[in-house]
N, C-alpha and C positions, 0 to 999 in steps of 0.2 A: 593522507589523502581521504577526503570524505566522499561517500557514495550514497545516493538515495536509492533504496530498494523499494520499488513501487509495487503495491498489491492491487491489481485490477481484478475485480470480481464479476463473474457472470452469475446472476441469481438462478438462472435456469440450470446451470451446471450444479450449483450447490443444492438446489431443491431436489435434484435427482439422486443425491447421495443418501445413504441410510443415516439414521440418527447416530449410529456408532462411527460411521465415517466422518460425519460432521464433528463429533466430539473429538475424534483423532486429530482433526485440523486444529482445534483450539488447544489441545494438549501439546501438539507439535509446536505451536507458536510459543507456548510457555517454555518449552524446552529450548527452543531457539533463543528466546530472550535471555534465559539463564546462561546459555553458552556465551553470547556476545557480551553480556555484563561481566561474566567471570573473566573473559579474555581481555577486557578493557577496550573492546572495539565498538561498544554501544555508545551512541550519542543521544538519540531520542527516538520516539515513535509516537504516532497518532493513529487513531481509528476514527473513521468518518461515518456520519449517518448516511443512510441511503439517499439517492437523488430526489426521491419524492419529498424529502424534508428540506430540500435546498431552495434557494431563491436566486434569481438572476437580477443584477442591477445593471441598467444601461442608462447612460446620460446622452441625451440628444438635445442639441441647442441649449445646453446648460440646465436642462430639466431632467432630474433623475426619475426613472420608472423602475418599479420592482415587480417582478412576476414570479409565480411559483414554479418550482420544478427545475430540472436540469436545462442547461444551455443547449445541448444537443441530445438527440435520441440515439441511444446506443445499447447494445446488449451488455457490454461491460461498463463498469464504472469504477472510479478510484475509491477504494475502500479504506486505504491508509498507507502508511509507509514506515520504514525503519531508516534512520539516518545512522550510518556506520562510519567509523574512522579506521580505515584499513591501510595496510602497507602497499597494497596493489589492487588493480582491477581483478586480477585472478583470485585474490583472497576474498574480495567482495562477492565474486561469482560463486566461489566455494561455499561461502556462508549462505548466499541466496538459495543454493541448491538444498540446504537443510530445511528451508521453509516448506511446510507440507503442501502448500498451494502449487509449488513447482512440480509436484508429482501427480497432479490431477489433470486428466485429459480435459482440454477446454479452458484451462487456467494457465497462468504463467507468472513469473516474477521478473520484473524489469530492473536492471541495474544501470544507473546513470551517475556519472561523475559530477560532483558539485564543482562548478567553476567560479562561483561567487557566493559568499555568505556574509550576512551582517547579523550579528548576535547582540544579546543584551550586555 
């Protein structure tokens, strides 16, 4: 069963951390990635640019319009995800708890079951 482990980031929370704490997050992600690759549960991952570098495309009456920035204003934004192939939701949650973001006040890691996938 595949699970999407969603990383929502709050820049205010991250900016309040010390340089050492921020580095510990990156090191923790490296350790997590090594763990799920070694276990065979890793499928893929992406890291996304911050919302200020995004654009929104809307089509109205057949005419596309592109604007800068995020679709909605929010404190948190989607920073990336891991796609894992695990035996159970419990295992996916166990792995998600290893991601450093899960241990930081004001952040969390969301686990969602994949119900449809179309691949290459």
